[in-house]
VMD Tcl script that builds the backbone (N, CA, C; Angstrom):
set m [mol new atoms 207]
animate dup $m
set s [atomselect $m all]
$s set {name element resname resid chain x y z} {
  {N N MET 1 A 66.248 40.310 -84.880}
  {CA C MET 1 A 66.992 41.533 -85.103}
  {C C MET 1 A 68.144 41.232 -86.053}
  {N N ALA 2 A 68.427 42.159 -86.924}
  {CA C ALA 2 A 69.436 41.958 -87.966}
  {C C ALA 2 A 70.854 42.014 -87.412}
  {N N ARG 3 A 71.735 41.326 -88.105}
  {CA C ARG 3 A 73.162 41.332 -87.767}
  {C C ARG 3 A 73.714 42.731 -88.000}
  {N N GLN 4 A 74.592 43.162 -87.134}
  {CA C GLN 4 A 75.189 44.497 -87.246}
  {C C GLN 4 A 76.617 44.362 -87.727}
  {N N SER 5 A 76.910 44.925 -88.920}
  {CA C SER 5 A 78.274 44.828 -89.453}
  {C C SER 5 A 79.128 46.037 -89.071}
  {N N ASP 6 A 78.504 47.204 -88.857}
  {CA C ASP 6 A 79.243 48.391 -88.429}
  {C C ASP 6 A 79.174 48.469 -86.909}
  {N N TRP 7 A 80.189 47.945 -86.262}
  {CA C TRP 7 A 80.171 47.849 -84.807}
  {C C TRP 7 A 80.188 49.206 -84.118}
  {N N LYS 8 A 80.615 50.270 -84.782}
  {CA C LYS 8 A 80.635 51.604 -84.149}
  {C C LYS 8 A 79.237 52.004 -83.695}
  {N N LYS 9 A 78.224 51.556 -84.410}
  {CA C LYS 9 A 76.840 51.905 -84.075}
  {C C LYS 9 A 76.339 51.181 -82.828}
  {N N LEU 10 A 77.114 50.233 -82.332}
  {CA C LEU 10 A 76.696 49.442 -81.177}
  {C C LEU 10 A 77.165 50.005 -79.841}
  {N N ALA 11 A 78.036 50.991 -79.854}
  {CA C ALA 11 A 78.559 51.561 -78.609}
  {C C ALA 11 A 77.407 52.023 -77.716}
  {N N GLY 12 A 77.427 51.568 -76.455}
  {CA C GLY 12 A 76.405 51.951 -75.492}
  {C C GLY 12 A 75.123 51.145 -75.564}
  {N N ARG 13 A 75.062 50.168 -76.450}
  {CA C ARG 13 A 73.842 49.373 -76.622}
  {C C ARG 13 A 74.005 47.978 -76.036}
  {N N ARG 14 A 72.887 47.388 -75.663}
  {CA C ARG 14 A 72.868 45.989 -75.226}
  {C C ARG 14 A 72.825 45.127 -76.482}
  {N N VAL 15 A 73.642 44.075 -76.509}
  {CA C VAL 15 A 73.744 43.225 -77.692}
  {C C VAL 15 A 73.691 41.746 -77.318}
  {N N GLU 16 A 73.420 40.930 -78.343}
  {CA C GLU 16 A 73.546 39.481 -78.258}
  {C C GLU 16 A 74.787 39.084 -79.030}
  {N N LEU 17 A 75.569 38.206 -78.459}
  {CA C LEU 17 A 76.775 37.678 -79.083}
  {C C LEU 17 A 76.483 36.212 -79.404}
  {N N CYS 18 A 76.482 35.865 -80.707}
  {CA C CYS 18 A 76.148 34.510 -81.142}
  {C C CYS 18 A 77.281 33.920 -81.967}
  {N N LYS 19 A 77.381 32.597 -81.919}
  {CA C LYS 19 A 78.353 31.886 -82.749}
  {C C LYS 19 A 77.734 30.550 -83.135}
  {N N GLY 20 A 77.781 30.243 -84.431}
  {CA C GLY 20 A 77.186 28.996 -84.906}
  {C C GLY 20 A 75.697 28.918 -84.646}
  {N N GLY 21 A 75.029 30.072 -84.646}
  {CA C GLY 21 A 73.595 30.119 -84.405}
  {C C GLY 21 A 73.192 29.993 -82.946}
  {N N GLN 22 A 74.158 29.889 -82.043}
  {CA C GLN 22 A 73.881 29.744 -80.614}
  {C C GLN 22 A 74.225 31.022 -79.853}
  {N N LEU 23 A 73.333 31.417 -78.963}
  {CA C LEU 23 A 73.585 32.575 -78.115}
  {C C LEU 23 A 74.710 32.251 -77.143}
  {N N VAL 24 A 75.744 33.089 -77.140}
  {CA C VAL 24 A 76.900 32.897 -76.264}
  {C C VAL 24 A 76.817 33.811 -75.044}
  {N N ARG 25 A 76.377 35.040 -75.280}
  {CA C ARG 25 A 76.366 36.029 -74.202}
  {C C ARG 25 A 75.545 37.234 -74.627}
  {N N THR 26 A 75.015 37.942 -73.657}
  {CA C THR 26 A 74.458 39.270 -73.885}
  {C C THR 26 A 75.262 40.239 -73.036}
  {N N GLY 27 A 75.240 41.501 -73.410}
  {CA C GLY 27 A 75.955 42.494 -72.624}
  {C C GLY 27 A 75.905 43.860 -73.269}
  {N N PHE 28 A 76.449 44.841 -72.561}
  {CA C PHE 28 A 76.504 46.208 -73.066}
  {C C PHE 28 A 77.856 46.461 -73.708}
  {N N VAL 29 A 77.828 47.076 -74.883}
  {CA C VAL 29 A 79.066 47.431 -75.578}
  {C C VAL 29 A 79.616 48.683 -74.913}
  {N N GLN 30 A 80.749 48.538 -74.278}
  {CA C GLN 30 A 81.373 49.637 -73.555}
  {C C GLN 30 A 82.185 50.524 -74.483}
  {N N GLU 31 A 82.854 49.905 -75.446}
  {CA C GLU 31 A 83.774 50.657 -76.309}
  {C C GLU 31 A 83.955 49.911 -77.625}
  {N N VAL 32 A 84.130 50.671 -78.719}
  {CA C VAL 32 A 84.449 50.107 -80.033}
  {C C VAL 32 A 85.672 50.845 -80.554}
  {N N LEU 33 A 86.672 50.099 -81.003}
  {CA C LEU 33 A 87.866 50.736 -81.564}
  {C C LEU 33 A 87.516 51.497 -82.836}
  {N N ASP 34 A 88.308 52.512 -83.158}
  {CA C ASP 34 A 88.071 53.321 -84.356}
  {C C ASP 34 A 88.016 52.479 -85.624}
  {N N SER 35 A 88.762 51.390 -85.659}
  {CA C SER 35 A 88.774 50.508 -86.835}
  {C C SER 35 A 87.462 49.740 -86.976}
  {N N SER 36 A 86.644 49.721 -85.943}
  {CA C SER 36 A 85.371 49.007 -85.894}
  {C C SER 36 A 85.545 47.490 -85.988}
  {N N ASP 37 A 86.758 46.992 -85.745}
  {CA C ASP 37 A 87.028 45.555 -85.801}
  {C C ASP 37 A 87.035 44.901 -84.427}
  {N N VAL 38 A 87.058 45.709 -83.376}
  {CA C VAL 38 A 87.127 45.190 -82.009}
  {C C VAL 38 A 86.158 45.975 -81.137}
  {N N LEU 39 A 85.434 45.250 -80.278}
  {CA C LEU 39 A 84.594 45.918 -79.289}
  {C C LEU 39 A 84.836 45.286 -77.932}
  {N N TRP 40 A 84.462 46.034 -76.909}
  {CA C TRP 40 A 84.575 45.566 -75.530}
  {C C TRP 40 A 83.175 45.484 -74.932}
  {N N LEU 41 A 82.843 44.313 -74.379}
  {CA C LEU 41 A 81.625 44.175 -73.591}
  {C C LEU 41 A 81.985 44.478 -72.145}
  {N N GLU 42 A 81.177 45.297 -71.481}
  {CA C GLU 42 A 81.507 45.652 -70.102}
  {C C GLU 42 A 81.270 44.470 -69.170}
  {N N ALA 43 A 81.956 44.498 -68.040}
  {CA C ALA 43 A 81.795 43.460 -67.022}
  {C C ALA 43 A 80.356 43.485 -66.520}
  {N N GLU 44 A 79.830 42.291 -66.244}
  {CA C GLU 44 A 78.447 42.188 -65.783}
  {C C GLU 44 A 78.317 40.924 -64.935}
  {N N GLY 45 A 77.905 41.090 -63.692}
  {CA C GLY 45 A 77.798 39.936 -62.804}
  {C C GLY 45 A 79.159 39.285 -62.607}
  {N N PHE 46 A 79.226 37.985 -62.845}
  {CA C PHE 46 A 80.496 37.259 -62.687}
  {C C PHE 46 A 81.369 37.334 -63.936}
  {N N ARG 47 A 80.864 37.920 -65.005}
  {CA C ARG 47 A 81.622 37.982 -66.261}
  {C C ARG 47 A 82.522 39.202 -66.302}
  {N N GLN 48 A 83.755 38.968 -66.703}
  {CA C GLN 48 A 84.720 40.055 -66.810}
  {C C GLN 48 A 84.495 40.848 -68.093}
  {N N ARG 49 A 85.073 42.032 -68.126}
  {CA C ARG 49 A 85.093 42.819 -69.357}
  {C C ARG 49 A 85.732 41.950 -70.439}
  {N N THR 50 A 85.111 41.907 -71.621}
  {CA C THR 50 A 85.540 40.973 -72.656}
  {C C THR 50 A 85.784 41.682 -73.978}
  {N N MET 51 A 86.927 41.386 -74.592}
  {CA C MET 51 A 87.250 41.923 -75.911}
  {C C MET 51 A 86.761 40.940 -76.974}
  {N N ILE 52 A 86.059 41.463 -77.980}
  {CA C ILE 52 A 85.568 40.654 -79.095}
  {C C ILE 52 A 86.141 41.229 -80.383}
  {N N ASP 53 A 86.799 40.390 -81.164}
  {CA C ASP 53 A 87.386 40.779 -82.449}
  {C C ASP 53 A 86.543 40.166 -83.565}
  {N N LYS 54 A 86.315 40.917 -84.644}
  {CA C LYS 54 A 85.511 40.401 -85.755}
  {C C LYS 54 A 86.056 39.095 -86.306}
  {N N SER 55 A 87.369 38.904 -86.262}
  {CA C SER 55 A 87.968 37.686 -86.814}
  {C C SER 55 A 87.587 36.435 -86.018}
  {N N MET 56 A 86.980 36.602 -84.838}
  {CA C MET 56 A 86.578 35.462 -84.013}
  {C C MET 56 A 85.328 34.765 -84.554}
  {N N GLY 57 A 84.636 35.402 -85.504}
  {CA C GLY 57 A 83.486 34.774 -86.147}
  {C C GLY 57 A 82.161 34.908 -85.419}
  {N N PHE 58 A 82.067 35.841 -84.486}
  {CA C PHE 58 A 80.811 36.055 -83.777}
  {C C PHE 58 A 79.862 36.917 -84.602}
  {N N THR 59 A 78.583 36.708 -84.396}
  {CA C THR 59 A 77.547 37.582 -84.921}
  {C C THR 59 A 77.073 38.437 -83.754}
  {N N ILE 60 A 77.008 39.736 -83.971}
  {CA C ILE 60 A 76.573 40.668 -82.931}
  {C C ILE 60 A 75.262 41.297 -83.384}
  {N N ARG 61 A 74.258 41.237 -82.501}
  {CA C ARG 61 A 72.961 41.836 -82.815}
  {C C ARG 61 A 72.520 42.713 -81.658}
  {N N PRO 62 A 72.049 43.928 -81.964}
  {CA C PRO 62 A 71.507 44.759 -80.891}
  {C C PRO 62 A 70.228 44.128 -80.346}
  {N N VAL 63 A 70.019 44.255 -79.051}
  {CA C VAL 63 A 68.819 43.749 -78.400}
  {C C VAL 63 A 67.823 44.889 -78.325}
  {N N GLN 64 A 66.624 44.647 -78.805}
  {CA C GLN 64 A 65.586 45.669 -78.770}
  {C C GLN 64 A 65.115 45.855 -77.339}
  {N N ASP 65 A 64.997 47.107 -76.919}
  {CA C ASP 65 A 64.522 47.429 -75.571}
  {C C ASP 65 A 63.002 47.515 -75.606}
  {N N HIS 66 A 62.327 46.462 -75.152}
  {CA C HIS 66 A 60.868 46.409 -75.188}
  {C C HIS 66 A 60.225 47.362 -74.185}
  {N N SER 67 A 60.982 47.846 -73.217}
  {CA C SER 67 A 60.417 48.759 -72.227}
  {C C SER 67 A 60.093 50.119 -72.827}
  {N N LEU 68 A 60.639 50.402 -74.016}
  {CA C LEU 68 A 60.385 51.689 -74.663}
  {C C LEU 68 A 59.118 51.673 -75.501}
  {N N ASN 69 A 58.525 50.514 -75.723}
  {CA C ASN 69 A 57.314 50.402 -76.561}
  {C C ASN 69 A 56.072 50.584 -75.742}
}
mol reanalyze $m
mol bondsrecalc $m
mol representation Tube
mol addrep $m
């Protein structure tokens, strides 16, 4: 799946968070700031709600929902 540069389009979607080519986390995007430079991944299991800023160098990719095919 392609890298997503416009984070506003990711609101409400499940995504992969990668850094240095390694998968760091998956989760649902709960909120994206109007500037599209910051998003929040919702809390899931033992993981707390997490703020991700574009300046952190992460690659964000939407996860395809195979259950819809």
